[in-house]
C-alpha positions in Angstrom: 92.1 -5.7 127.9 91.8 -8.2 130.8 88.5 -9.5 132.1 89.2 -7.6 135.3 89.7 -4.3 133.5 86.4 -4.9 131.6 84.6 -5.6 134.8 86.1 -2.5 136.5 85.1 -0.3 133.6 81.5 -1.6 133.8 81.4 -0.9 137.5 83.0 2.6 137.0 80.2 3.4 134.5 77.6 2.2 137.1 76.0 -0.2 134.6 74.6 -3.7 134.7 75.7 -6.2 132.2 72.8 -5.7 129.8 73.2 -1.9 129.7 76.9 -2.2 129.4 76.6 -4.6 126.5 74.2 -2.3 124.7 76.5 0.6 125.3 79.4 -1.1 123.6 77.3 -2.1 120.6 75.8 -5.5 121.4 72.2 -6.1 120.2 69.6 -8.8 120.3 68.1 -10.6 123.2 68.9 -8.9 126.6 69.7 -12.3 128.1 72.3 -13.1 125.4 73.9 -9.7 125.9 74.1 -10.3 129.6 75.7 -13.7 129.1 78.2 -12.4 126.5 79.4 -9.7 128.9 79.5 -12.2 131.8 81.7 -14.6 129.7 84.1 -11.8 128.8 84.3 -10.6 132.5 84.9 -14.2 133.7 87.6 -14.9 131.1 85.5 -17.6 129.4 85.7 -15.6 126.2 88.5 -13.2 125.2 87.6 -9.5 125.1 87.5 -8.6 121.4 89.9 -5.8 120.3 87.0 -3.7 119.1 85.2 -4.0 122.5 88.5 -3.1 124.3 88.9 0.0 122.1 85.3 1.1 122.6 85.6 0.7 126.4 88.9 2.7 126.4 87.3 5.5 124.4 84.3 5.6 126.7 86.6 5.7 129.7 88.4 8.7 128.2 85.1 10.4 127.3 83.8 10.0 130.9 87.1 11.2 132.3 87.0 14.3 130.1 83.3 15.2 130.4 82.2 13.4 133.6 79.4 11.4 132.0 78.8 8.8 129.3 77.4 10.0 126.0 74.0 9.1 124.7 75.1 7.1 121.7 71.6 6.1 120.8 70.6 9.7 120.2 73.9 10.5 118.6 74.5 13.5 120.9 77.0 14.3 123.6 74.3 14.8 126.2 74.4 12.5 129.3 73.1 9.0 128.8 70.1 8.1 130.9 69.5 4.4 131.4 65.8 3.3 131.3 64.6 2.1 134.6 63.7 -1.4 133.2 67.4 -2.0 132.5 68.9 -0.4 135.6 69.6 -3.7 137.4 71.4 -7.0 136.4 
C-alpha cells in the first residue's frame, strides 16, 4: 500500500489521524498515534503489511455495509467517533 492510498482511505473513512490510528489498532498516547499515521502517509515510514491488510478489509467492509464497524464493542454496528477525537 502506498502512502497516498493510505491517506485516501483515511479521508474516505472521514477520520482524523488519531481516530484512524486507533481504528487500525494503534494504542498509546494520541500524539504518538497521530505522528505514526502522519509518517506513513508522508512516506517517512513504510506502511506495514498488517496495516495495509487491515485498511483493505475496512475498505471492503465499508463498501459492503456502508459504514465502518464498531471494533471496540466487537459488533457490526456503525462506529461512532467520540467528539473529542473528531478533529486532527
